[in-house]
N, C-alpha and C positions, 0 to 999 in steps of 0.2 A: 607101412611097417618101418620104413627108413626114417620118416619124419617123427614117428612116435618115440623112437629110442632116444634122440637128443633131449626131448622134453622130459622124459623120465629121469634122465641123468641130471638135468638142471634141478628138477624138483627134489631129487635125493640130496644134492649138494646144499640147496637152501635149507632143507630140513635138518641136515647135519650141523650147519652153521648155527641155526636157531637153537638147536638142542644144546650145542656146546655153550652158547651164551647163557641159556637158561640154567644149565648146570653150573656154570661159573657164578652166576648171580645167586644161586641157592647156596653154593659153598662159601661165598665171601660175605662177611657181615658188613653191610653198607648202611650207615646211619642215615644218609640222605635218601636212600631208596631209589636213586636215579643213577644211571650209568652213562658213560660217554659212548660214542660210536665204536670205540675200540674195546669196550667192555669194562673200563675202569670205573670204580665208584666215584661219583661226583663229590668233591671236597666241599665241606660247609665252612662258610666264613665265620670266625668267632665274634663275640661281642666286641664292639669298637671298630669293626671292619664291615664294610658293605660289599655286595656283589657288583663288580664292574662289568663282567661279562659272564653270562651263565654257561654252564658246561653243555657240551654237545659234541661238536667235532673236536673240540679241545677241552682241557680241564677248566674248572671254575677259576675265574680271575677275581681276586679280592683287592680292596683298596681301603686305606685308613680313613676313618671319619674325622672331621674337623672338630676339635674340642670347642664347646660353647656355641657351635653352629649346627652340627649334624651329629647323629648318634645311631647306634645299632645295638639293641639289647639282647638279641637271641642268636643262637647258632642257626645259620640258614644258608642254603645254596641258591636262593632266589631273592632274598630280601636285600634291598639297597639301603644306603644311609638316609635317614629321615631328618628333616629340619627340626630343630629344637622348638619346644613350645614357648611362646612369649607371654609373660604375665602382664596383663593390661587391666585398665579399669579399676575395679575394687579388689583385684587380686594382687597378691604380693608373692615373691619367690621364697619358697621355704627350703628348697634344695636346688642348687645350680645344675645346669646341664653339663654333662661330660660326654666323651665319645662313646661311652657304653651305657649311659642312663639319661633319660629325658629329665627336663626341669620339672619340679613339683611346685605347683601354685596352690596357694590357699587364700582365703578371704583376709582382708585387712583386719587390723586390730579393731575390736568392738563390732565386728561383723561375723556372721556365720553363714555357712552354705546351706541353703534351704533345698532339700532334695525334691520338694514338690514343685516349686517355681524354678528350680535349677538356676539359681542366682544367689549372690551374696545379699544378705539383709541385715539391718542393724540389730544388735543384741537387745533383748527385752530388758527394760528397767523395772525393778520391783517397786511397787508403789508404797505409800505409807501403810504401816501395819503388816507388811510382808518383808521377809528377809530372803537372802540368796541361799538356796539349798544346793544348787550346782552351778558353778561358774560357766560363763559363756566361753566357748572355744571355737576354732575355725570350722568345726563339724557339728556342733550342738549349740542350741540356744540356751539362754539362762533359764534355770528352773527356780521358781519362787515358792515359798511356803508361808502360811499364815503364822503370825507371832502369837503363840498360846503358852500357857503354863508359865506365867510371870516373865514373859519376854516382850520386847517392844522393838519397833523400828520407827524412828521419828524423821526419816528422810528417804527420798527416792534414790535408789542405788542399784547398780548391777554387780556390786562387789561385796557389800557388807551383809552379814547374816543378821538374824534377830539377836538383840542384846538382852542379857538378863536384867531384870528390874532391880533397883536399889532397895535394900531392906533397911528400914529404920531401926536403930538400936532401942531396945525396950527400956523403959524407965529413964531414958536420957533424951531421946529425940521424939519430937511430935511429928506425925505424918500429916503434912498439909494437903497433899494430893495423892490419890491412889495411882498405881501403875495401870496403864491401858496399852493396847496393842500399838498405839501411835505416840505414846509419851511415857516418860519415866516417872517414878514416884518422887515426891518432893518431901524432904525431911528437914526439920529445924530443931536446933538445940537451944532452948531458952536460957541456959546458963552461960552461953558464950556471949561476950559483949559485941554489940553490933556497931563497929566503927571501921573506918577504912585503915588499912595498915600503912604505917609511915615508911620512910626510906630505910631507917635503921631496922625496922621489923623485916622488911624484904631482904636486906643484906644478911641479917642474922638467920633467917629461915633458909637462905640459899647456901650459907656456910655455917652449919650448926656446930660442928666439932672440929673445924679446920684450924690447926695451930699456925697462926700468922706470924711472920718474922718479928723479932723484937719483943715477943710476949704481948703484942697488941691484940685486941679483940676486933679490930677493924681490918677489912680487906683492902682498904685504900692505902696508897703509898705514904710512908712516914707516919703512920698511925693517924691519918687525917680523919676527921669526923664530919658529919653533915648536920646542919641545923634544921630540925623538922618543925620549928615553931613558926608557922605562917609563911606565906610566899614560897618561891621556888627554892629548892635546896641549894646551898653553896658550900664550897670547901673553905675550911678555916685555916688550914696549913698552907704556907706559900714557899716552902723550902725548895720544892722541885722547880717552880717557876723562876726563882731567883738564880738557880744554877743554869737554866737554859738560856737566859738573856745574854750572858757573855759569849756563849757558844754561837748564838745567832749573830751577834755583833762581829765576831771574828770571821764568820763565813761571809758576811756582807762586805767587810773590809777587804778580804782576799779577792772577792769578785770585782770590787772597784779597782784595785791595783792591777788585776789582770786586764781589765777593760782599758785603763790608761796606757798600759804597756803595749797593748795591741794597736791602739790609735797612733802612738808614737812610731811604732815599727812601720805601719802602713804609710805614714807621712814621709818618713825617711826613704822608704823604698820608692815612693812616687817621685820624690825630688831626684833621686838617683837616675831613674828611668828617663825623666824629662831632660836632665843634663846630657845623658848619653845620646838621646835623640837629637838634641841641638848640635852636638859635635858631628854626628853623622850627616846632618843636613849641610853643615859648613863644608865638610870634605867633599860632598857631592857637588856643591855649587862651584868650588874651585876646579874640579875636574871638567865640569861643563864649560867654564870660561876658557880654559886652555884649549880644549878641542874646537870651540867655535873660532878662536883666533887663528889657529892653523888652517881651518877651512876657509876663512876669509882671505888669508894670504894666498892660498892656492888658487882661489877663484879670481883674485885680482891679476895674477900672472897670466892666467888664461885669457882674460879680457884684453890685456895689453897686447899680447901676441896676436890676437884676432884683429885689433884695430890696425896694427902695423901691416898686416897682410892685406887688409882692405885698402889701405892707402897705396900700397904698391900696385895693386890691381887697377886702381883708378888712374894712376900715372901712366901705366902701360896703355890703357884704353885711350887716354887723351893723346898720347904720342902716335898711336895708330890713326887717330881721327884727323890729324893735321895733313893738308894736301901737299904733295911733293911738287917741286918746280918743274913745269913742262916747257920744253924747247920746241916750239912750232915754227916751222919755216914757211913763209908765204911764197907761194908760187906766183910768179908773174904770168899773167895771161897776155899773150901776144896775139893781137888780131892782125891778120895778114889780109890785106886787101887783095882783090882779084888781080889788081894790076901789079901786086908785089910790093907796094909801098905801105908803110905802117900808117895807122890812123892817128893823126896828130892830136886830135881833140879828145880822145878817149882817156879817161883817168885810169890810173892803175887799179886793178881789182882789189877789193877789200877782203881782208882775211877774216 
């Protein structure tokens, strides 16, 4: 009985705590649907931020995604920043990557994404006799249609639709060839002269009603005209060329004068620099001669003093080497005979 009572009390406390948390969770509107250990609703990181540390013992910790490198598109309490998609191969970037949106890649120009093969494939080119009904885009291939009802297409293309056939004018033109799905009709007017247009005709057709200066009918300067009778066309007027020649001569003369002035200036500057360099060398040589003379004078004095000192030492050595006079006294040796008389015949001892 004594051991059962504490267990009952613990169970009651745990039940009350769980009930309080459940009641708090039911009363609080939590978007994430998850709570911390203390009962707080877990915060969701907004787009552009990713979860650094999920909630549990503490609240959710969010971090900013790096623009053009990582992104986070949704509100989440668990999603981290994701790396941006890289457009490679036949893909090109249609929308750049930001911190809150991933990059959008599409197929390159003249390619479309095939949902069957799951890869980019070249756009279909409509053959002869067919025109473009729907242009190719990154998500759809070209749609071609047959050229019918007086339309034609005389080239392969993934851009041009079927073109309407040319209609020849009645009672004026003769139809030389009928229109087909692959070629246009050919019309001919027999009343028109069949000759090649001249230069004057081309200029007149290019400027039909343009009022040229000076009341002239020619678009060329000074009312110049061209000769269309045989050979290459040439200008008859020369006023403009005669005005340009003096201008060219003046420019050439100015260039020559400037060149001569530049050469003279460079020569004068070079001579000036050479003269200054020679003066500097002469001054340097004089300084070197003076310093060498002083050095030689000082060296000669040292050598003279050294020689005199050596001579004095030699004289002292010679004086010490000479023998001093010795005063030796010879001692006479006296031989005494036993009988007391000196020996008469013995010479004095030699010293």
